[in-house]
FIDOTI-806975 format. One record per atom (N, C-alpha, C, O): residue number from 1; residue in three letters; x, y, z. Coordinates in steps of 0.05 Angstrom, whole numbers, plus 32768, in hexadecimal, padded with zeros to 4 digits. Example, Ala and Ser with C-alpha at 12.3 -4.5 7.8 and 13.67 -1.06 7.14 Angstrom:
2
    n  res     X     Y     Z
    1  ala  8108  7F8E  809C
    1  ala  80F6  7FA6  809C
    1  ala  8108  7FBE  809C
    1  ala  811D  7FBE  80A9
    2  ser  8101  7FD3  808E
    2  ser  8111  7FEB  808F
    2  ser  8102  8001  809D
    2  ser  810C  8017  80A1
This chain:
189
    n  res     X     Y     Z
    1  met  861B  6504  8543
    1  met  861E  6510  8529
    1  met  8603  650F  8519
    1  met  85FC  6523  850C
    2  lys  85F5  64F8  851B
    2  lys  85DB  64F6  850E
    2  lys  85C7  650A  851A
    2  lys  85B7  6515  850B
    3  gln  85C8  650E  8534
    3  gln  85B6  6520  8541
    3  gln  85BB  653D  8537
    3  gln  85A8  654C  8533
    4  leu  85D4  6544  8533
    4  leu  85DB  655E  8529
    4  leu  85D0  6562  850D
    4  leu  85C6  6578  8507
    5  arg  85D3  654E  84FB
    5  arg  85C8  6550  84E0
    5  arg  85AA  6553  84E1
    5  arg  859E  6562  84D1
    6  trp  859D  6544  84F2
    6  trp  8580  6545  84F5
    6  trp  8577  6562  84FC
    6  trp  8564  656C  84F0
    7  arg  8583  656E  850F
    7  arg  857D  658A  8518
    7  arg  8582  659D  8501
    7  arg  8573  65B0  84FC
    8  his  8598  6599  84F3
    8  his  859F  65A9  84DC
    8  his  8589  65A8  84C6
    8  his  8581  65BC  84BB
    9  trp  8580  658F  84C1
    9  trp  856B  658B  84AD
    9  trp  8551  6598  84B6
    9  trp  8543  65A4  84A5
   10  leu  854A  6595  84D0
   10  leu  8531  65A2  84DA
   10  leu  8532  65C0  84D8
   10  leu  851E  65CD  84D3
   11  gly  854A  65CB  84DE
   11  gly  854D  65E8  84DB
   11  gly  8548  65F2  84BF
   11  gly  853A  6606  84BB
   12  trp  8553  65E4  84AB
   12  trp  854F  65EB  848F
   12  trp  8531  65E7  8487
   12  trp  8527  65F6  8477
   13  ala  8525  65D2  8492
   13  ala  8508  65CD  848C
   13  ala  84F7  65E4  8497
   13  ala  84E4  65EC  848B
   14  ala  84FE  65ED  84AF
   14  ala  84EE  6603  84BC
   14  ala  84F1  661C  84AC
   14  ala  84DE  662B  84A7
   15  ile  850A  6622  84A3
   15  ile  850E  663A  8492
   15  ile  84FF  6638  8478
   15  ile  84F3  664C  846F
   16  ala  84FF  6621  846C
   16  ala  84F0  661D  8453
   16  ala  84D2  6621  8457
   16  ala  84C4  662D  8446
   17  leu  84C8  6616  846D
   17  leu  84AB  661A  8473
   17  leu  84A4  6637  8477
   17  leu  848F  6640  846D
   18  ile  84B4  6645  8486
   18  ile  84AF  6662  848A
   18  ile  84B0  6671  8470
   18  ile  849F  6682  846B
   19  leu  84C3  666B  845F
   19  leu  84C4  6678  8444
   19  leu  84AC  6672  8433
   19  leu  84A1  6683  8425
   20  cys  84A2  6659  8434
   20  cys  848B  6651  8425
   20  cys  8472  6660  842F
   20  cys  8462  666A  841F
   21  ile  846F  6662  8449
   21  ile  8458  6670  8454
   21  ile  8459  668E  844C
   21  ile  8445  669A  8444
   22  gly  8471  669A  844E
   22  gly  8474  66B6  8446
   22  gly  846F  66B9  8428
   22  gly  8463  66CD  8420
   23  trp  8478  66A6  8418
   23  trp  8474  66A8  83FB
   23  trp  8456  66A6  83F4
   23  trp  844D  66B3  83E1
   24  leu  8447  6695  8402
   24  leu  842A  6692  83FD
   24  leu  841A  66AA  8407
   24  leu  8403  66AD  8400
   25  gly  8427  66BB  8416
   25  gly  8419  66D3  8420
   25  gly  840A  66CF  8439
   25  gly  83FC  66E1  8442
   26  leu  840D  66B8  8446
   26  leu  83FE  66B3  845E
   26  leu  8409  66C2  8476
   26  leu  83FB  66C7  8489
   27  gly  8422  66CB  8474
   27  gly  842E  66D9  848A
   27  gly  842E  66F7  8486
   27  gly  8438  6706  8497
   28  ser  8423  6701  8470
   28  ser  8424  671E  846B
   28  ser  840D  672C  8478
   28  ser  83F7  6720  847B
   29  pro  8411  6745  8481
   29  pro  83FB  6753  848E
   29  pro  83E6  675C  847A
   29  pro  83EB  675D  8462
   30  ala  83CE  6761  8484
   30  ala  83B8  676B  8473
   30  ala  83BF  6787  846A
   30  ala  83C7  6798  8479
   31  leu  83BB  678B  8450
   31  leu  83C0  67A6  8445
   31  leu  83A5  67B2  843E
   31  leu  8399  67AC  842A
   32  ala  839C  67C4  8450
   32  ala  8382  67D1  844C
   32  ala  8384  67EE  8456
   32  ala  8395  67F4  8467
   33  gly  8374  67FF  844B
   33  gly  8375  681B  8453
   33  gly  835B  6829  844B
   33  gly  8348  681D  8441
   34  leu  835B  6843  8450
   34  leu  8343  6853  844B
   34  leu  833C  6854  842D
   34  leu  8324  6856  8427
   35  glu  834F  6853  841C
   35  glu  8349  6857  83FF
   35  glu  8347  683D  83EF
   35  glu  8349  683D  83D7
   36  asp  8343  6826  83FD
   36  asp  8340  680D  83EE
   36  asp  8327  67FD  83F8
   36  asp  831B  6804  840C
   37  asp  8321  67E8  83E9
   37  asp  830A  67D8  83F0
   37  asp  8313  67BE  83FE
   37  asp  8308  67A8  83F8
   38  his  8325  67C0  8410
   38  his  832F  67A9  841F
   38  his  8325  67AA  843C
   38  his  8323  67C0  8447
   39  tyr  831E  6794  8447
   39  tyr  8315  6793  8463
   39  tyr  832C  6797  8476
   39  tyr  8341  678B  8473
   40  asp  8328  67A7  848A
   40  asp  833C  67AA  849F
   40  asp  8330  67AF  84BA
   40  asp  833E  67B6  84CD
   41  gly  8316  67AA  84BD
   41  gly  8309  67AC  84D7
   41  gly  82F1  67BF  84D7
   41  gly  82E8  67C8  84C2
   42  asn  82E7  67C5  84EF
   42  asn  82D0  67D6  84F3
   42  asn  82D7  67F2  84E9
   42  asn  82E8  6800  84F5
   43  ile  82CA  67FB  84D4
   43  ile  82D0  6815  84C8
   43  ile  82CA  682C  84DB
   43  ile  82D7  6841  84D9
   44  phe  82B6  6829  84EC
   44  phe  82AF  683F  84FE
   44  phe  82C4  6843  8513
   44  phe  82CA  685A  851B
   45  ala  82D0  682D  851C
   45  ala  82E6  682F  8530
   45  ala  8300  6839  8523
   45  ala  830E  6849  852E
   46  leu  8306  682F  850B
   46  leu  831F  6835  84FD
   46  leu  8320  6850  84F0
   46  leu  8334  685F  84F3
   47  tyr  830B  6858  84E2
   47  tyr  830B  6870  84D2
   47  tyr  82FB  6887  84DD
   47  tyr  82FE  689E  84D4
   48  ala  82E9  6881  84EF
   48  ala  82D9  6896  84FB
   48  ala  82DF  689B  8518
   48  ala  82D5  68AE  8524
   49  gly  82EE  6889  8524
   49  gly  82F5  688C  8540
   49  gly  82DD  6888  8552
   49  gly  82DD  6892  8568
   50  asn  82C9  6879  8549
   50  asn  82B1  6876  8558
   50  asn  82A7  6859  8556
   50  asn  8292  6853  8549
   51  gly  82B4  6847  8563
   51  gly  82AC  682B  8563
   51  gly  8292  6825  8572
   51  gly  8288  680F  8570
   52  ser  8288  6839  8581
   52  ser  826F  6835  8590
   52  ser  8257  6833  857E
   52  ser  8242  682B  8587
   53  leu  8259  683A  8564
   53  leu  8242  6838  8552
   53  leu  823B  681C  854B
   53  leu  8224  6816  8544
   54  val  824F  680A  854C
   54  val  824B  67EE  8544
   54  val  8251  67DC  855B
   54  val  8266  67DE  8567
   55  pro  8240  67CA  8562
   55  pro  8225  67C5  8557
   55  pro  8212  67DB  8560
   55  pro  8216  67E8  8575
   56  pro  81FC  67DF  8551
   56  pro  81E9  67F4  8559
   56  pro  81DC  67ED  8574
   56  pro  81D9  67D6  857B
   57  arg  81D6  6802  8582
   57  arg  81CB  67FF  859D
   57  arg  81AD  67F7  859D
   57  arg  81A3  67ED  85B1
   58  ile  81A0  67FB  8586
   58  ile  8183  67F7  8585
   58  ile  817D  67EB  8569
   58  ile  818A  67F1  8556
   59  ala  8168  67DB  8568
   59  ala  815F  67D0  854F
   59  ala  814C  67E4  8541
   59  ala  8140  67F5  854E
   60  leu  814B  67E3  8527
   60  leu  813A  67F5  8517
   60  leu  811D  67F3  8520
   60  leu  8110  6808  8524
   61  ser  8113  67DB  8524
   61  ser  80F7  67D8  852C
   61  ser  80F1  67E6  8547
   61  ser  80DC  67F2  854B
   62  gln  8104  67E4  855A
   62  gln  8101  67F0  8574
   62  gln  8102  680F  8571
   62  gln  80F3  681D  857F
   63  ser  8114  6819  8561
   63  ser  8116  6836  855D
   63  ser  80FC  6841  8551
   63  ser  80F3  6856  855A
   64  ile  80F1  6834  853E
   64  ile  80D8  683D  8532
   64  ile  80C1  683C  8546
   64  ile  80B1  684E  8548
   65  arg  80C1  6826  8556
   65  arg  80AC  6822  856B
   65  arg  80AE  6839  8580
   65  arg  8099  6842  8589
   66  glu  80C6  6841  8586
   66  glu  80CA  6856  859B
   66  glu  80C4  6872  8590
   66  glu  80C1  6885  859F
   67  gly  80C2  6874  8575
   67  gly  80BC  688E  8569
   67  gly  80D3  68A2  8569
   67  gly  80CF  68BA  8568
   68  arg  80EC  6897  8569
   68  arg  8103  68A8  8568
   68  arg  810D  68AA  854B
   68  arg  810C  6897  853C
   69  pro  8118  68C1  8543
   69  pro  8125  68C3  8529
   69  pro  813C  68AE  8527
   69  pro  8149  68A8  853B
   70  thr  8140  68A4  850F
   70  thr  8154  688F  850B
   70  thr  8166  6896  84F3
   70  thr  815C  689E  84DE
   71  leu  8180  6892  84F7
   71  leu  8193  6895  84E1
   71  leu  819C  6878  84DC
   71  leu  81AB  686C  84EC
   72  leu  8194  686D  84C5
   72  leu  819B  6852  84BD
   72  leu  81B0  6854  84A7
   72  leu  81AC  6862  8493
   73  val  81C6  6846  84AB
   73  val  81DC  6847  8498
   73  val  81E3  682A  8491
   73  val  81E9  681A  84A2
   74  phe  81E3  6825  8477
   74  phe  81EB  680B  846C
   74  phe  8208  680D  8463
   74  phe  820E  6820  8454
   75  tyr  8219  67FA  846A
   75  tyr  8235  67FC  8463
   75  tyr  8241  67E0  8462
   75  tyr  8234  67CC  8469
   76  val  8259  67DE  8457
   76  val  8269  67C6  8459
   76  val  8285  67CF  8461
   76  val  828E  67E5  845A
   77  asp  8293  67BE  8470
   77  asp  82AD  67C5  847B
   77  asp  82C4  67C6  8466
   77  asp  82D9  67D0  846B
   78  asp  82BE  67BA  844E
   78  asp  82D3  67B9  843A
   78  asp  82CE  67CB  8422
   78  asp  82D4  67C4  840C
   79  ser  82C2  67E2  8428
   79  ser  82BC  67F6  8413
   79  ser  82CA  6810  8419
   79  ser  82C6  681B  842F
   80  ala  82D9  681A  8406
   80  ala  82E7  6834  840A
   80  ala  82D3  684A  840F
   80  ala  82D7  685C  841F
   81  asp  82BC  684A  8400
   81  asp  82A8  685E  8403
   81  asp  829C  685E  841F
   81  asp  8297  6872  842B
   82  cys  8296  6846  8429
   82  cys  828C  6843  8444
   82  cys  82A0  684C  8459
   82  cys  8299  6859  846D
   83  lys  82B9  6846  8455
   83  lys  82CE  684E  8467
   83  lys  82CF  686C  8469
   83  lys  82D1  6877  847F
   84  arg  82CE  687A  8453
   84  arg  82CF  6897  8453
   84  arg  82B6  68A3  845F
   84  arg  82B7  68B7  846D
   85  phe  829F  6897  845A
   85  phe  8285  68A1  8464
   85  phe  8282  689D  8482
   85  phe  8272  68AB  848F
   86  ser  8290  688A  848E
   86  ser  828C  6884  84AA
   86  ser  8292  689C  84BC
   86  ser  8285  689F  84D1
   87  ser  82A4  68AE  84B4
   87  ser  82AA  68C5  84C4
   87  ser  8292  68D9  84C4
   87  ser  828E  68E7  84D8
   88  val  8283  68DA  84AF
   88  val  826C  68EC  84AE
   88  val  8257  68E2  84C3
   88  val  824C  68F3  84D1
   89  ile  8253  68C8  84C4
   89  ile  823F  68BD  84D7
   89  ile  8249  68C3  84F3
   89  ile  8239  68CA  8505
   90  ser  8262  68BF  84F8
   90  ser  826D  68C5  8513
   90  ser  826A  68E2  851A
   90  ser  8263  68E8  8531
   91  gln  826F  68F4  8508
   91  gln  826C  6911  850D
   91  gln  824F  6918  8514
   91  gln  824A  6929  8524
   92  leu  823C  690B  8507
   92  leu  8220  6910  850C
   92  leu  8217  6907  8528
   92  leu  8204  6911  8533
   93  gln  8225  68F3  8532
   93  gln  821E  68E9  854C
   93  gln  8223  68FD  8562
   93  gln  8216  68FD  8577
   94  ala  8236  690F  855E
   94  ala  823C  6923  8573
   94  ala  8224  6935  8579
   94  ala  821C  6937  8590
   95  pro  8217  6942  8565
   95  pro  8200  6953  856C
   95  pro  81E6  6944  856F
   95  pro  81D4  694D  857D
   96  tyr  81E3  692C  8562
   96  tyr  81C9  691F  8562
   96  tyr  81C9  6904  8570
   96  tyr  81B4  68F7  8571
   97  gly  81DF  68FB  857C
   97  gly  81E0  68E1  8587
   97  gly  81CD  68DB  859E
   97  gly  81C6  68C4  85A2
   98  arg  81C4  68EF  85AC
   98  arg  81B1  68EA  85C2
   98  arg  8194  68EB  85BA
   98  arg  8183  68E2  85C9
   99  val  818E  68F5  85A3
   99  val  8172  68F7  859A
   99  val  816B  68E8  8581
   99  val  8154  68E6  857A
  100  val  8180  68DC  8574
  100  val  817C  68CC  855C
  100  val  8188  68B0  8561
  100  val  819E  68AE  856C
  101  asn  817A  689C  8558
  101  asn  8186  6881  8559
  101  asn  8197  687C  8541
  101  asn  818D  687D  852A
  102  phe  81B1  6878  8545
  102  phe  81C4  6872  852F
  102  phe  81C5  6854  852C
  102  phe  81CB  6845  853F
  103  ile  81BE  684A  8514
  103  ile  81BE  682E  850E
  103  ile  81CE  6828  84F5
  103  ile  81C3  6826  84DF
  104  pro  81E9  6824  84F8
  104  pro  81F9  681B  84E1
  104  pro  81F6  67FC  84DF
  104  pro  81F9  67ED  84F2
  105  leu  81F0  67F3  84C6
  105  leu  81EB  67D7  84C1
  105  leu  81FD  67CD  84AB
  105  leu  81FF  67DA  8496
  106  met  8209  67B6  84AF
  106  met  8218  67A9  8499
  106  met  8204  679F  8484
  106  met  81F2  6790  848A
  107  ala  8208  67A8  846C
  107  ala  81F6  67A0  8456
  107  ala  81F6  6782  8452
  107  ala  81E1  6777  844B
  108  asp  820C  6776  8457
  108  asp  820E  6759  8453
  108  asp  81FE  6749  8468
  108  asp  81F8  6732  8464
  109  ala  81F7  6756  847E
  109  ala  81E8  6749  8494
  109  ala  81CA  674A  8490
  109  ala  81BB  673E  84A0
  110  ile  81C0  6759  847C
  110  ile  81A3  675B  8478
  110  ile  819A  6740  846D
  110  ile  81A3  6738  8458
  111  pro  8186  6734  847A
  111  pro  817D  671A  8470
  111  pro  816E  671E  8455
  111  pro  815F  6731  8451
  112  val  8173  670B  8443
  112  val  8167  670C  8428
  112  val  814B  6700  842B
  112  val  8149  66E9  8432
  113  gln  8137  670F  8424
  113  gln  811C  6705  8423
  113  gln  810C  6714  840E
  113  gln  8115  6729  8404
  114  lys  80F5  670A  8407
  114  lys  80E5  6715  83F2
  114  lys  80DA  6731  83F9
  114  lys  80DC  6744  83E9
  115  asp  80CE  6733  8410
  115  asp  80C2  674C  8419
  115  asp  80CC  6753  8435
  115  asp  80D3  6742  8445
  116  tyr  80CC  676D  843B
  116  tyr  80D4  6777  8455
  116  tyr  80BE  6789  8460
  116  tyr  80AF  6795  8451
  117  glu  80BD  678B  847A
  117  glu  80AB  679E  8488
  117  glu  80BA  67B8  848B
  117  glu  80D3  67B8  848B
  118  pro  80AC  67CE  848E
  118  pro  80B9  67E8  8493
  118  pro  80CA  67E9  84AD
  118  pro  80DA  67FC  84B0
  119  thr  80C7  67D6  84BE
  119  thr  80D7  67D5  84D6
  119  thr  80F0  67C4  84D3
  119  thr  8100  67C1  84E5
  120  glu  80F5  67BA  84BA
  120  glu  810D  67AB  84B4
  120  glu  811F  67BA  84A2
  120  glu  8116  67C9  8490
  121  ala  8139  67B8  84A6
  121  ala  814D  67C7  8497
  121  ala  814C  67C1  8479
  121  ala  8150  67D3  8469
  122  gly  8146  67A9  8472
  122  gly  8145  67A1  8456
  122  gly  8130  67B0  8446
  122  gly  8132  67B2  842D
  123  tyr  811C  67BB  8453
  123  tyr  8107  67CB  8447
  123  tyr  8113  67E4  8439
  123  tyr  8109  67ED  8425
  124  tyr  8128  67EF  8445
  124  tyr  8134  6808  843C
  124  tyr  814D  6804  842B
  124  tyr  8154  6816  841C
  125  phe  8159  67ED  842D
  125  phe  8173  67E9  841F
  125  phe  816F  67E7  8401
  125  phe  815F  67D8  83F7
  126  gln  8180  67F6  83F3
  126  gln  817E  67F8  83D5
  126  gln  8194  67E7  83C8
  126  gln  8195  67E7  83AF
  127  gly  81A5  67DA  83D7
  127  gly  81BA  67CA  83CB
  127  gly  81D3  67D9  83C5
  127  gly  81E5  67CE  83B7
  128  val  81D6  67F1  83CF
  128  val  81EE  6802  83CB
  128  val  81F8  680B  83E6
  128  val  81E9  6812  83F8
  129  val  8213  680B  83E9
  129  val  821F  6816  8401
  129  val  8233  682B  83FB
  129  val  8240  682A  83E6
  130  pro  8236  683F  840C
  130  pro  8226  6844  8423
  130  pro  820A  684F  841B
  130  pro  8207  685B  8406
  131  gln  81F7  684A  842C
  131  gln  81DC  6855  8428
  131  gln  81D3  6860  8442
  131  gln  81D6  6853  8457
  132  thr  81C7  6878  8442
  132  thr  81BE  6885  845A
  132  thr  81A0  6889  8458
  132  thr  8196  6894  8444
  133  val  8192  6881  846D
  133  val  8175  6885  846F
  133  val  8170  6893  848A
  133  val  8179  688A  849F
  134  val  8161  68A9  8488
  134  val  8159  68B8  84A1
  134  val  813B  68B5  84A3
  134  val  812C  68BD  8491
  135  leu  8132  68AB  84BA
  135  leu  8115  68A8  84C0
  135  leu  810F  68BC  84D6
  135  leu  811D  68BE  84E9
  136  asp  80F8  68C9  84D3
  136  asp  80F0  68DB  84E9
  136  asp  80E2  68CA  84FF
  136  asp  80E1  68B2  84FD
  137  gly  80D8  68D7  8514
  137  gly  80CC  68C9  852A
  137  gly  80B3  68B9  8522
  137  gly  80AC  68A6  8531
  138  asp  80A6  68C0  850D
  138  asp  808F  68B1  8503
  138  asp  8096  689A  84F1
  138  asp  8084  688B  84E9
  139  gly  80B0  6897  84EB
  139  gly  80B9  6881  84D9
  139  gly  80B8  6889  84BC
  139  gly  80BB  6877  84AA
  140  thr  80B3  68A2  84B6
  140  thr  80B3  68AC  849A
  140  thr  80CF  68B0  8490
  140  thr  80E0  68BC  849E
  141  val  80D5  68A7  8478
  141  val  80F0  68AB  846D
  141  val  80F3  68C8  8465
  141  val  80E4  68D3  8455
  142  arg  8107  68D5  8471
  142  arg  810D  68F1  846B
  142  arg  8125  68F5  845A
  142  arg  8129  6909  844D
  143  leu  8136  68E0  8458
  143  leu  814E  68E0  8447
  143  leu  8154  68C3  8440
  143  leu  8154  68B1  8452
  144  asn  8159  68BD  8427
  144  asn  8161  68A3  841E
  144  asn  8175  68A7  8407
  144  asn  816D  68AA  83F0
  145  glu  818E  68A6  840D
  145  glu  81A4  68AC  83FA
  145  glu  81B8  6896  83F9
  145  glu  81C0  688C  840E
  146  ala  81C0  688E  83E1
  146  ala  81D5  687B  83DE
  146  ala  81EF  6889  83D8
  146  ala  81EF  689F  83CB
  147  gly  8205  687E  83E0
  147  gly  821F  688A  83DC
  147  gly  8227  689E  83F2
  147  gly  821A  689E  8407
  148  gln  823C  68AD  83EC
  148  gln  8245  68C1  8400
  148  gln  8230  68D7  8403
  148  gln  8228  68E4  83EF
  149  val  8228  68DD  841B
  149  val  8215  68F2  8421
  149  val  8224  6906  8433
  149  val  8231  68FD  8446
  150  ser  8222  691F  842E
  150  ser  8231  6932  843E
  150  ser  8224  6936  845A
  150  ser  820D  6931  845E
  151  tyr  8235  693D  846C
  151  tyr  822C  6943  8487
  151  tyr  8216  6958  8486
  151  tyr  8202  6955  8494
  152  glu  8219  696C  8476
  152  glu  8206  6982  8475
  152  glu  81EB  6978  846B
  152  glu  81D6  6981  8475
  153  ala  81EA  6966  8457
  153  ala  81D1  695C  844D
  153  ala  81C1  694D  8462
  153  ala  81A9  6950  8465
  154  ile  81CF  693D  8472
  154  ile  81C2  692E  8487
  154  ile  81BA  6941  849E
  154  ile  81A5  693E  84A9
  155  asp  81CC  6953  84A4
  155  asp  81C7  6967  84B9
  155  asp  81AE  6978  84B2
  155  asp  819E  697E  84C4
  156  asp  81AB  697F  8499
  156  asp  8193  698F  8491
  156  asp  8179  697F  8496
  156  asp  8166  698B  849F
  157  val  8179  6965  8491
  157  val  8162  6955  8496
  157  val  815D  6953  84B4
  157  val  8146  6955  84BD
  158  met  8172  694F  84C3
  158  met  816F  694E  84E1
  158  met  8164  6968  84EB
  158  met  8153  6968  84FD
  159  arg  816D  697E  84E1
  159  arg  8163  6998  84E9
  159  arg  8145  699B  84E3
  159  arg  8137  69A7  84F3
  160  glu  813C  6991  84CD
  160  glu  8120  6991  84C6
  160  glu  8110  6980  84DA
  160  glu  80FB  6989  84E4
  161  ile  811A  6969  84DF
  161  ile  810C  6956  84F2
  161  ile  8109  6963  850D
  161  ile  80F3  6961  8519
  162  phe  811E  6970  8517
  162  phe  811D  697B  8532
  162  phe  8115  6999  8532
  162  phe  8117  69A6  8547
  163  asp  810D  69A3  851C
  163  asp  8104  69BF  8519
  163  asp  811A  69D2  8524
  163  asp  8114  69E5  8533
  164  leu  8132  69CE  851B
  164  leu  8148  69DF  8522
  164  leu  814D  69F4  850C
  164  leu  8144  69F0  84F6
  165  leu  815A  6A0A  8513
  165  leu  8160  6A1E  8500
  165  leu  8173  6A13  84EB
  165  leu  8183  6A01  84F0
  166  pro  8172  6A1E  84D2
  166  pro  8186  6A16  84BE
  166  pro  81A2  6A1C  84C8
  166  pro  81A6  6A2E  84D9
  167  arg  81B5  6A0E  84BE
  167  arg  81D1  6A11  84C7
  167  arg  81DB  6A2E  84C4
  167  arg  81EA  6A38  84D5
  168  ser  81D2  6A3B  84AF
  168  ser  81DB  6A57  84AA
  168  ser  81D0  6A6A  84BF
  168  ser  81DB  6A80  84C2
  169  gln  81BC  6A62  84CE
  169  gln  81B0  6A74  84E2
  169  gln  81B5  6A6B  84FF
  169  gln  81AA  6A77  8511
  170  ser  81C4  6A57  8502
  170  ser  81C9  6A4D  851E
  170  ser  81E6  6A48  8523
  170  ser  81F7  6A48  8511
  171  glu  81EC  6A45  853D
  171  glu  8207  6A3F  8545
  171  glu  820D  6A22  853F
  171  glu  81FB  6A12  853C
  172  glu  8226  6A1B  853E
  172  glu  822F  6A00  8539
  172  glu  8225  69EF  8551
  172  glu  8229  69F6  8568
  173  leu  821A  69D7  854B
  173  leu  8211  69C5  8560
  173  leu  8229  69B6  856A
  173  leu  8236  69A7  855B
  174  arg  8230  69B9  8584
  174  arg  8246  69AB  8590
  174  arg  8243  69AA  85AE
  174  arg  8235  69BB  85BA
  175  arg  8250  6997  85BB
  175  arg  824F  6995  85D8
  175  arg  8261  69A9  85E5
  175  arg  8276  69B1  85DA
  176  arg  825A  69B0  85FD
  176  arg  826B  69C2  860D
  176  arg  8283  69B2  8617
  176  arg  827F  699B  8620
  177  pro  829B  69BD  8617
  177  pro  82B2  69AF  8622
  177  pro  82AE  69AA  8640
  177  pro  82A1  69BA  864E
  178  ile  82B9  6995  864A
  178  ile  82B5  698E  8666
  178  ile  82C0  69A3  8678
  178  ile  82B4  69AA  868D
  179  asn  82D7  69AF  8672
  179  asn  82E3  69C4  8683
  179  asn  82D1  69DC  8685
  179  asn  82D1  69E9  869A
  180  glu  82C2  69E2  8670
  180  glu  82B1  69F9  8671
  180  glu  829A  69F4  8686
  180  glu  8293  6A07  8694
  181  val  8290  69DC  8687
  181  val  827B  69D5  869A
  181  val  8287  69D6  86B6
  181  val  827A  69E1  86C8
  182  asn  829E  69CB  86BA
  182  asn  82AB  69CB  86D5
  182  asn  82B1  69E7  86DE
  182  asn  82B0  69EC  86F6
  183  ser  82B9  69F9  86CC
  183  ser  82C0  6A14  86D4
  183  ser  82A8  6A23  86E0
  183  ser  82AC  6A36  86EF
  184  glu  8290  6A1B  86D8
  184  glu  8278  6A28  86E4
  184  glu  8274  6A21  8701
  184  glu  8267  6A30  8710
  185  leu  827F  6A0A  8709
  185  leu  827B  6A01  8725
  185  leu  8291  6A0B  8737
  185  leu  828E  6A08  8750
  186  val  82A6  6A16  872D
  186  val  82BD  6A1F  873D
  186  val  82BB  6A3D  8740
  186  val  82B6  6A4C  872D
  187  glu  82BE  6A46  8759
  187  glu  82BD  6A62  875F
  187  glu  82D5  6A71  8753
  187  glu  82EC  6A68  8757
  188  met  82D0  6A86  8745
  188  met  82E6  6A96  8738
  188  met  82F1  6AA9  874C
  188  met  82E1  6AB5  875B
  189  arg  830C  6AAD  874D
  189  arg  8318  6AC0  8760
  189  arg  8324  6AD7  8752
  189  arg  832F  6AE9  875F
């Protein structure tokens, strides 16, 4: 009989513990989305469908040393503006991903120091996110904008760097579908 009471008491204690944890909010799921400033993970994977951008494949100093154009983006994962802007960066990677180094950097990860060299990200960071900096192959700043920047504004700078026709005079830059390439290799009957 005593053992039965003991189990009964433990059952009620477990229920009380579960209710307390739920009441404290420790058991509730994270509530975050595109339109709020709550953290919910890698914004490029979640909102742009392109988790390959983070971590960057190359350091800023190496990109400048190699003489390749660089798209530097400062962001934080818990900013609604950065979440919305992540899709623009992902869209730009389609036409320029092979010829431009994309370097998205967490603004919180920039070391605080008095002075920075032009090969360090802190040299360009203005303390606002999102911030987009485009450097040409010589390391010259061609665009430095804070806040939401349109795809077209960044694309125009890229077109200048690569001496491409303006958008109004050229076809849309996009990759050929895989089936179109394969159809060239198959004999038509």
